[in-house]
Each structure stands twice: as C-alpha cells, then as structure tokens.
N, C-alpha and C positions, 0 to 999 in steps of 0.2 A: 443135439436136439432136433427132432423131426417136426418141422413146421409145415410139411406138405399137406395139401388138401385137394379135393376134386370139386370142380365147379363146371357145370354144363357138360360134364363128361370129359373136361379138359384136366389133365394132371398139372397142378400148380405147385411150385416149390414152396410157397407160403400163401397165406390168405390175403395178402395185400394187393389189391387191384387199383390202379389209377383210374378214377371215374371220368366220365365224359367232361371234357373241358378243353382248354387251349394247349395242353401239354403235347399233344401229338400233331400239332400244326407244323412242328419242326422235327425232323428226324433226329437231329442232334439232341434236342431236349428229351425226346423219347428214349434215346440211348442212355442218357444220363439217369433217367428214372430206372431203366433196367439195371444199370450198374449199381444203383443205390439199393436195389432189392425188390423192385416191382415184379410181381409174378405174372401180371397181364396188364394191358392197357385198353381203355375204352376211348375211342376217338370222339371228337366233338360231333354232336348230332347234325345230320342233314335234315332239314325241315320239309314237311309235305308241301309248304308254300313254294319252296325252291323247286321241287319236282313239278308242281303245277305250272310254274313259269316256263320251265323247259318244254313241257308237253304242249303248252299253248303256242310256244314259238315254233315247235316242230309242225303242229297242225296248220299253222299259218303258212309255213313254207310249202307244205304238201298240197293244201287245198286251194290256195290262191292260183287262178289260171295264169300261167307264165306269160302268155302272149295276149292277154286281154287288152292291154294298151301298150304303147311304146314305152311307157314308164314302168311297166309291170315288173321288170326284173329288179327294180329298186325296192319292191315289197319284201324280197327275201332278206332274212336277217344276215348281217355280215358274219363271216366265220368267227370273228372274235366274240360275237354275241352268244355263240354256242359253248364257249368256254366258261360255263357257269360253274358254280360251286359243286354241283353233282359230278361233273366230269373231273374236276380237280380232285375231288374226294377219292375217286377211283384210283387216280395216279398216286395219291398219298398212301392209300392202302398198299399198293405195290411197293412203294418206297420203304414203308415201315416193315413190311414182311422181309425185304431184302436185308434190312439193317438190324433187325431184332430176332432173337431166338425165343422170346416169350410170345404167348398168344396175343393177337390183335383183334379187338372186337369192334366192329362197325356199329354205328348208331343211327336209327331213324326216329324222328320226333314228329308226332302228329296224333290225330284223333278221328280222321274220317277215311272212307274208302278213297283210293286214288292209285298213284303209280308205285305203291309200296312193293308189290310183287316183282315188278320189273327191276327195281333198284336192289331189292334183296338178292336177286339172282346175279346182278352185276357185282355186288359186294362179294358174293361167293366166288365168282369167276376171277375177281381181282386178288383173291387169296385170303380174305378175312376168315378167321378161325371161328367166329360166331357173330351173331347180330343181336343188338339190344334194341328192342322197340320201346321207345319212351312215349307212353300213352298219356300225353299231357292234355287232359280233357277238362274243360270248364263248361258245365252245362248252365247256360244263362236263361234259357227259355222255360217258363213254367209249364209249358205244354209237353215238354219232353220228360217222360217217366224214367225212373232210375233203372228199371229192368231193360228199357230200350237202349239207354246209354251203354250198359254192360253188355248187352247182346251185340251191339255194333263193335265194341272193343274185342269181344271174343271172336267175332267173325274175322276181324283184321288179323288177329293172332293165328287163327286157323289157316287163313289163306297164305300168309307169309311162311308159317312153319311147314305147310304142305308143299311149298314151291321150292324149297332149298334142302340140301342134305346137311348143312352145318346147323349146330344148335341155335335156338332162338331164346333169348331171355326177354322178360317183359318188366319194365319199370312202371310201377303203379303208384297212385296216391293213397293216402290213408282214408280218403273221404268216400268210403263205401259202407253201406249198411252192415254187411257181413264180409269183412276182408278175407277171412279164412275160406269161406265158401267161394268167393270170387277167385282167389288164388287156385283153389282146387279146380274150378271150371276152366281156368286158363291152362292148367296142366292137362286137362282132358282135351283142350283145343290144340294141344301140341307144344306148349311152352316147355322148354327144358329147364327153365329157371325163372325166378321172380326176384326183382330188386325192390327192396322195401326201405324207404319210400321216396317218391319224387318230392322235390322241394319247390313249392309254388312261390314265385316271386310276386309279392304283394304290391299293388300300386298305391301311391300316396297322392294327396290332393294339394295342389298349390293354390291357396285361396287368393293370392294377389293376382296371379295370371289366369286363374280359373282353368287350370290344366290338370290332367291326370299324368302323374309322373311315375315312371318305372323305378323301382327301388331294388338294388342288388345288395344283399347282405350275406356275408359269408356265414357258414353254419357255426353253431356253438355246441359244446358238449351236451347241454341240456336237451338238445333236439334228439339225442340218441334214445331218450327214454321211451318215446312212443314206438320207436323201432324195436327196442328190446321186448316190449310187451307183446307186440304182434308177432315177432319172430318166435317167441316162446309159445304163443298160442298156435301159430300156423305150422311150425316145423314138425310136430309129431303127427300131423294130419295129412301131409303131402309127401310125395317121393321126389319131386323136382328140387333142384338146387335153390338155395336162398342166399341172397347177398344183402348186407346192410349198407345203406348210404345215407349220409347226413348225420353230423355230430360226432364223427370219429376223429379224435384229436390226441389220443394217447394210447399207449400199449394197453392200459386198463380198459379203454373203450373197445379195442379190438377183441380182447379176451372176453369181455361181457357179451359182445355180439355172438361170439363162438359158443359160449356157454348157453346162450338163449336158443341156439340152433342154426346160426348162419354157417354156410360153407366158406364164405369169404366176406370181406368188407371192401367197399369202394371209398377212396379218399380223394378229396378235391381241395376243400378249403384249407386244410392243414398244410398241404403242399404249396398252395398259393401264398400262405403266410410264412412258411419256413423253408421252402425250397426242397429239391429232390432228396438231399441227404437226410431229411427227416424220416424217410422210410427206414434207413439203417437204425435210427434211434428207436423206432417202433419195434423193429425186429429184435434188437438187443434187449429191449424192455420185456418183450414177450418171453424170450429165452430165459432171462433172469428170473422172471416170476414163475415160469414152469419148473425151473430147477429148484427153486426154493420150496415149491409145493409138491414136489415129487412126481411131476408129469414128464414124460419123455416124448410124447407126440400129441398133436392137436386132436387126433381121433379119440384119445382117451377121455376127453372132457367135452367134446362138441355135443351140444344139446343136453348137457347134464342138468341144466336149470330150466328146461322147457316145461310146458304145462303138464306133460305126462310124467316127467321124472323129478320135478321139483318137490322138495319135502313139504311145501305149503302151496299147492296149486291155487288156493283161493286168493293168494296174493296178487294173481294176475286178473282176478275177476272182481266182482262187486264188493266182496268183503273188505278188501284192502282200502277201497274208496271210502267205505263207511267208517272204518277204523281211523283213517287219517282225519276225516272231517270231525269226528267226535272228539279227537284229541285236542282240537283247537278250543281255546277259551280266551276271554278278554280279561286281562289283569285289572285288578281294582286300583284306585288311585294310591292307596297305601302301599300296595305291592310295587307300583312304579316308582315311588319315592323312597 
C-alpha cells in the first residue's frame, strides 16, 4: 500500500505529521515517534515574546555605556541570561536533525512584526527542513479593521518566506470572513502551505477568586468537522499544500481529511492520550480501509470529496445548513410517551 504524500515540497512516507507540542523536546521521544511511523515532526513553537526578550537584552548590552560608572559592567547580562529558549531551540534543531531521518519543521508563534526574519534564518542554518508560522492573532481593539489584521499577517508571511530558502507553512485560525481568499493571499505572499486550523485556548472565569483562568483541553473528533468543510472548499482553489490539525483521532479522521483535500494531517492530542505507538494504529487502519475499498495509493483519492469533485457541492454551502435545520422538529407529548 502506497501511503506516500507530498507536503511543502517534502516527500513524506505517509500523511501523519506530529504537530507542534512537547514531543520534540526530547530527541529520544522524537525518535520513538519516527519509529512508530511519523512522517515528519513539528517542534514546539518559539514565541515572539521570547524573541523580544532576547532582543531587549542584546540592546541593553550594546547600548549601555560600559564605563559610565564603576558599577557599569554589572549592567551587562550574565552569560547564562543569554541561554534563552531561542538559543536552546537552535541546538535542539541540530540534535533532532542528527537523530532523525524524517523532516524536522521549526515553529514560530506570533502576530506582530519583530525578530521573525532573523530567527527564520537561524532555523534554516540550524538545519530545519521547513518553518511553520503560527499566526495566533486575537484582535481585541474595535479600532482595528479586519483587512488591517490580515494585511499585517500577509506581510509577516511575505517577509519570512522571502528571507529563507526552505518552505514556509502558515497555521491560521478559522475566524476570517473569507478563509479561502485569505489562504490564496497567503499563497501569493510566499506560503508553501497552510495548516487548517489553529486551536484557540479559551479562558475561563473563576468567580470566587475573580481571576481569568487559562484552560487547556485536548481536541475531540467533533472539531475535525470545521476543518473538513474548509479543506474541501479551499483545496480546489489553491496550489499550496494543506494540512489538517485538530480533531484527528482515528484512521477514519485521517482519511476524511485526505478526501477533503489535505496533503497531510497533524496529530497532537491523540498522541498525548495514547502514546507514540498510536501512529502505527492509524497507519494500519488506513491501509486496511484502502485495501477494502480498492485503493492502492493516497493520490488516488486525495481531494475526491472537495467542493469541485464532490457529487453534492451544495453540502458544503448554505443548502446543507438549511436542510439540517428544517429537519428538526419538537416531538409532541403523545410521541414522547
């Protein structure tokens, strides 16, 4: 059975990518994932806030007059202070590349202009096979228009893509007025692929302590549905690679994403729940289903259920919404008893 696919121009043995998370913090853990069948890994994101901290520390060291006072030398950060996550991240890329034969994708998380380009180049120099830009944008000011938000994000993608030779993928949220148009604009800005969709971690309120609490919930299969819809809509309208992330918990989920037009899927929650060996379960399930339905390769059915090729394209549009709502009715008391 041929499960191979192409993502970001990278040849993958199968569509299963380990998404950004703690898995690559350890080389041994990453090796276990590779042995279990992972076709590529995405490292934990480095955040723009971490980059800003390092840049401020560097500026302080350079701009502060060294001999302004006898105590001036104490203003310089200690060497250990420069060993921030960004530097450690680069060393981890190098370690993973030495230990693994599958592609290693570095990840940058942010939403504003900053030190992205510098670190994108450092990722490339450290050996990363690709970069994933996680555009985690929450527009909270009413004075900021939607087109302004998207223009800034496109500019970030353009600057980063233009500064490196390795492919750049962009992870986006579903909260755009026209996701298909936005993806197309990212492709024009230089993105080699788009990851659909970012999972926003919703805050909760503690009414006793009057605090805002962060809540982390692992994904559920039901979350895949919005990904399937937009993969099916977007895939026939762009040339860039597409990956699904969020809600992939079974071989059926992987297959659905591929049928909708994804080149690959990213898995995180299912691995946190079931461990690295679950990748083998997914691959076996895919091979079994394909054999039972007469498929010999992923390429034979990828995108077969997208908006252009689906027997009923209206199912992805407003018609299906109307049909579902009209099917609901309230049972009478007699029917209930």
